[in-house]
MARBASE-865208 format. One record per residue (C-alpha): residue in one letter; x, y, z. Coordinates in steps of 0.05 Angstrom, whole numbers, padded with zeros to 5 digits, always signed. Each point is the difference from the previous one (the first is absolute). Layout:
BEGIN
AXYZ;...
***
This chain:
BEGIN
M+00617-00916+00612;S+00001+00075-00003;A-00036+00038-00055;P+00044+00027-00057;A+00016+00073+00002;G-00034+00049-00047;R-00066+00033-00013;G-00038-00066+00005;S+00027-00015+00070;D-00016+00071+00023;A-00072-00009-00024;R-00006-00066+00037;A+00026+00032+00064;A-00050+00056-00005;A-00057-00047-00016;R+00012-00045+00061;G-00024+00055+00046;S-00070-00003-00029;G-00054-00049+00020;L-00020-00009-00073;A+00072-00021-00016;R-00011-00061+00044;I-00060-00019-00043;L+00039+00013-00064;P+00071-00017+00022;T+00026-00016-00070;F-00039+00047-00044;A-00001+00063+00044;P+00072+00022-00015;H-00015+00000-00075;L-00063+00043+00004;P+00037+00065-00018;Q+00027-00032-00064;V-00068-00028-00018;L-00031+00069+00012;G+00050+00032-00048;V-00016-00051-00054;L-00075+00011+00008;C+00010+00075-00003;A+00038-00007-00065;A-00055-00045-00030;Y-00054+00049+00021;L+00039+00059-00028;A+00010-00036-00067;M-00075-00013-00009;L-00026+00066+00028;P+00002+00040-00066;T-00046-00048-00038;N-00074-00017+00007;N+00008-00067-00035;L+00031-00038+00058;V-00053+00013+00053;W-00001-00068+00034;P+00075-00011+00003;R+00009+00071+00026;S-00054-00009+00052;L+00032-00065+00023;A+00068+00034+00004;F-00031+00057+00039;A-00035-00047+00049;L+00064-00040+00011;M+00040+00065+00007;C-00047+00026+00054;T+00000-00066+00038;T+00076-00004-00004;L+00006+00072+00024;V-00041-00015+00062;L+00040-00062+00015;T+00066+00037-00012;I-00019+00055+00049;A-00024-00052+00051;T+00064-00042-00005;H+00048+00059-00008;P-00032+00053+00044;R+00064+00036+00018;A+00022+00009-00072;A-00069+00023-00021;R-00005+00049+00058;E+00068+00029-00018;R-00021+00008-00073;F-00065+00036+00017;T+00034+00043+00053;A+00053+00022-00050;A-00056+00023-00048;N-00023+00047+00058;G-00026+00066-00029;V-00024-00028-00066;L-00037-00056+00034;V-00034+00049+00048;A-00022+00044-00058;I-00027-00059-00039;L-00035-00028+00061;A-00034+00067+00015;W-00028+00005-00071;W-00020-00073+00002;L-00037+00006+00066;W-00037+00063-00022;S-00021-00033-00065;T-00024-00060+00041;A-00038+00046+00047;S-00039+00028-00059;L-00037-00067-00002;A-00040+00027+00059;W-00030+00058-00039;T+00003-00024-00072;T-00062+00012-00043;E+00006-00070-00029;P+00024-00050+00053;R+00003-00063-00042;F+00039+00032-00056;S+00049+00033+00048;V+00013-00065+00038;R+00015-00036-00065;E+00047+00055-00021;W+00032+00001+00069;E+00015-00074-00006;T+00029+00006-00070;E+00039+00065+00008;L+00018+00010+00073;Q+00003-00071+00027;Y+00035-00031-00060;G+00045+00061-00008;A+00022-00006+00073;F+00019-00073-00011;V+00040+00018-00062;F+00038+00056+00034;A+00016-00044+00061;A+00020-00059-00042;F+00051+00038-00042;L+00026+00038+00061;V+00013-00065+00038;A+00021-00045-00059;L+00063+00037-00021;R+00063-00029+00032;D+00059+00027-00041;D+00023+00033-00064;F-00011-00064-00039;D-00073-00002+00018;F-00008+00073-00019;R+00031-00010-00069;A-00039-00064-00012;L-00066+00035+00014;V+00017+00060-00044;T+00023-00046-00056;T-00064-00041+00006;L-00043+00062-00009;L+00041+00025-00059;V-00002-00068-00035;S-00076-00003+00011;F-00007+00070-00029;A+00043-00017-00061;L-00040-00063-00016;L-00067+00036+00005;A+00026+00060-00038;V+00024-00043-00058;L-00066-00039+00002;L-00040+00064-00007;I+00041+00026-00058;A-00002-00068-00035;T-00075-00010+00008;T-00013+00071-00025;L+00043-00012-00062;V-00031-00068-00015;T-00073+00018+00012;G+00005+00073-00022;R-00039+00018+00063;F+00024+00027+00067;D-00034-00042+00055;P+00030+00007+00069;A-00061-00031+00034;K+00020-00072-00012;W+00069-00003+00033;H+00013+00070+00028;H-00064+00016+00040;D-00018+00063-00039;V+00031+00064-00029;G+00000+00040+00064;I+00029-00056+00044;W+00054-00018-00050;S+00021+00072-00012;T+00006+00010+00075;H+00039-00065+00005;L+00049+00028-00051;V+00011+00061+00045;E+00013-00044+00060;I+00049-00043-00039;A+00039+00058-00030;P+00042+00017+00063;L+00027-00071+00003;L+00033+00011-00067;L+00049+00046+00036;F+00029-00062+00035;V+00012-00030-00068;L+00034+00062-00027;V+00048+00019+00057;G+00000-00062+00044;Y-00025-00009+00070;D+00054+00045+00027;G-00014+00057-00049;V+00070+00003-00029;S+00007-00066-00038;A-00023+00020-00070;T+00029-00045-00054;R-00010-00009-00074;R-00040-00064+00012;R-00045+00035+00051;V-00013+00057-00049;V-00021-00050-00054;V-00048-00037+00047;F-00027+00066+00026;A-00011+00025-00072;A-00039-00063-00017;L-00045+00005+00061;F-00008+00075-00010;V-00024-00010-00072;L-00050-00052+00024;L-00024+00050+00052;L-00010+00056-00050;L-00033-00044-00053;N-00050-00027+00051;A-00013+00070+00027;R-00014+00024-00071;L-00048-00057-00013;T-00042+00021+00060;D-00011+00070-00029;N+00004+00027+00072;R+00023+00072+00004;I+00018+00007+00073;V+00048-00060-00002;W+00049+00043-00040;L-00002+00056+00051;A+00011-00052+00054;F+00061-00028-00037;G+00028+00070-00008;A-00010+00017+00073;M+00031-00066+00022;F+00063+00006-00042;G+00007+00072+00020;V-00005-00017+00075;A+00047-00059-00009;A+00052+00043-00036;L-00005+00055+00053;A+00006-00050+00058;A+00060-00034-00033;A+00033+00068-00012;L-00008+00019+00073;R+00023-00068+00025;W+00060-00008-00046;R+00018+00073-00013;A+00072-00009-00022;T-00014-00058-00046;F-00064+00027-00030;M+00027+00069-00015;S+00062-00029-00034;L-00039-00044-00048;P+00021+00011-00073;W-00051+00023-00051;R-00006-00069-00031;F-00036-00021+00065;V-00038+00064+00013;A-00027+00005-00072;P-00041-00065+00004;I-00033+00026+00064;A-00021+00064-00037;A-00023-00043-00059;V-00046-00040+00047;F-00035+00063+00024;L-00007+00025-00071;L-00029-00067-00021;L-00050-00001+00057;G-00022+00071-00018;F-00013-00019-00072;A-00036-00064+00021;F-00047+00039+00046;A-00015+00051-00055;D-00012-00056-00051;V-00048-00039+00045;A-00037+00064+00021;Q-00009+00022-00072;E-00025-00069-00021;K-00050-00003+00057;A-00023+00071-00017;E-00014-00020-00072;L-00033-00066+00018;Y-00044+00020+00059;Y-00008+00075-00007;P+00000+00016-00074;K-00035+00067+00011;A+00049+00023+00053;A+00057+00046-00018;G+00060-00047+00006;V+00031-00027+00063;A-00020+00059+00044;G-00072-00007-00022;S-00001-00075+00013;I+00024+00012+00071;E-00053+00053+00011;H-00054-00048-00024;D+00027-00060+00038;P-00058-00033+00038;R+00043-00003+00063;I-00011+00075+00009;A-00075-00009+00006;L+00011-00062+00043;W+00044+00037+00049;R-00052+00055+00007;A-00053-00052+00016;V+00046-00036+00049;A+00016+00067+00034;E-00075+00009+00013;R-00002-00070+00032;I+00061+00016+00043;E-00036+00062+00027;E-00055-00047+00026;A+00050-00036+00046;P+00066+00039+00000;W+00029-00025+00065;L-00018-00074+00002;G-00015-00016-00072;H-00052-00048-00029;G+00036-00064+00018;F+00058-00043-00023;G+00002-00026-00072;R+00019+00030-00067;G-00071-00007-00027;I-00037+00021+00062;L-00044+00048-00042;R+00003-00040-00064;D-00076-00004-00008;E-00010+00075+00008;L+00056+00017-00048;Q-00023-00052-00050;E-00070+00029+00001;E+00027+00071-00009;F+00051-00013-00055;N-00027-00064-00032;D+00072-00023-00008;R+00029-00062+00033;A+00070+00031-00001;L-00024+00059+00043;T-00021-00038+00062;H+00060+00020+00042;P+00037+00067+00008;H+00060-00014-00047;N+00046+00033+00050;T+00028-00038+00059;F+00002+00060+00046;V-00071+00021-00017;A-00021-00072+00010;Q+00031-00002+00070;W-00038+00064+00018;L-00066-00027-00027;E+00007-00067+00035;T+00031+00017+00068;G-00006+00076+00005;V+00053+00052+00010;V+00028-00039+00059;G+00011-00061-00045;L+00031+00044-00054;G+00047+00031+00050;L+00022-00068+00027;F+00010-00025-00072;V+00045+00059-00017;A+00037-00009+00066;M+00012-00073-00019;L+00030+00019-00067;A+00042+00054+00035;A+00026-00051+00050;L+00021-00046-00057;V+00035+00058-00036;A+00035+00021+00065;R+00024-00071+00010;Y+00028-00003-00071;V+00034+00067+00007;R+00036-00026+00062;M+00020-00062-00040;I+00028+00044-00056;R+00044+00036+00051;S+00028-00066+00024;D+00075-00014-00009;D-00019-00068-00026;G-00006+00001-00076;P-00053-00055-00007;T-00043+00032+00054;A+00005+00068-00035;M-00018-00031-00067;T-00061-00034+00029;G-00021+00066+00030;I+00005+00034-00068;V-00043-00055-00031;G-00050+00008+00057;V-00007+00075-00009;T-00008-00011-00075;L-00056-00051+00013;I-00039+00048+00044;T+00009+00057-00050;G-00026-00041-00059;F-00057-00030+00039;V-00024+00068+00024;V+00004+00033-00069;K-00034-00059-00034;N-00058+00001+00049;L-00015+00074-00007;T-00046-00018-00059;D-00010-00073+00017;D-00018-00038+00063;F+00041-00063+00001;F+00019-00005+00073;Y-00042-00062-00009;R+00004-00075-00010;S+00064-00026-00032;N+00031+00070-00006;A-00010+00012+00074;K+00027-00069+00018;L+00063+00014-00042;F+00007+00068+00033;W-00001-00032+00069;A+00047-00056-00021;L+00052+00047-00030;N+00000+00049+00059;A+00006-00057+00050;L+00056-00030-00042;F+00039+00066-00004;I-00006+00013+00075;A+00019-00072+00017;H+00061+00006-00044;A+00024+00061+00038;I-00011-00036+00066;V+00038-00061-00024;R+00058+00042-00026;S+00004+00038+00066;R+00002-00064+00040;A+00053-00030-00045;I+00044+00062+00006;R-00007-00001+00076;E+00018-00074+00003;A+00060+00010-00046;G+00024+00058+00044;S-00006-00040+00064;E+00038-00059-00031;S+00058+00046-00021;L+00009+00026+00071;
***
């Protein structure tokens, strides 16, 4: 009896060509679906530190399924990696140089542990999400999973703060810095809620859901008392608006004031929020400083950056070795502050750890991602263009947020890799679907 037509039969046909498929004749065709489910489970648990064992199990199963999927579907995997081309090359160059720094690191054991957690696990996450996506349904399911996870944790944080009268992000949300960075990474996904996955499907229902999520985002950001998060939000919405205006010129420029006014109100609100948080922190931590300007001038990061600059001068080309806390003992001894054991700037951290070469490769990797998203924005396909806008917005927010923080690290880094892989895979899937539709119409 012949196999039924459809995606399942195509997967079986592709799997038969692999030796592993003979060992797993029944299960092999379903590996891509299983990989997608495991990616969703991992993504849902990633923002919290209270589900360590389930998340670790999901991660282990995800990595195992990824390897089996590539082994049983080599052609599909090869096509997916090849389509990522320039971005994959830029990421690989940075990854290899960071790995090479293990040869000259000043603290080998520490760097190896950090390599395993950051580079090895990050590579698995990126590859899993790049390979797992099969169609638009998978993309929307993964985005929805992440937004639902955010909403639940956001409500939980607000509720526990109201009930206990104390803000404590350490129990469920890692800590203040990690959670505030997570908010920045989540914010671009709200654009899909507002205007749809094609960028032009705004409805009253979408606006209501967006408003609810946006309020949760702002309330959680305010609870963290983080200043830079507001500048990141402002930069992100500004870039998103500019990209949308360039992509949909006629539609955007003809919007009535009842739609433009809320956009202006958002920027005004973000400005007031930044000023409010900055003033509160100035009064709380720097009572002798002259307002917000004085608090910035007396911020301990200034002295930290001067100290880190001196360490960079000791090894400017190769760096001291991979790992965010590579000089944690020295900085701890100098500042006697556990919070000042890493540079609090991702770009400075890259220079300190892997030298000017590593910094250059890191910047090149970000530039490659932006270039890929710009090409996607120029696409004639609406969903591809919208995903490109969200991608550029993500990079913008992540860069701004990490100018005074250093959270290209742990769960924040994993989410960064997952989202970028997801966005790139979506563009590849859309391009393939359009080509197949065109060939069928001929």
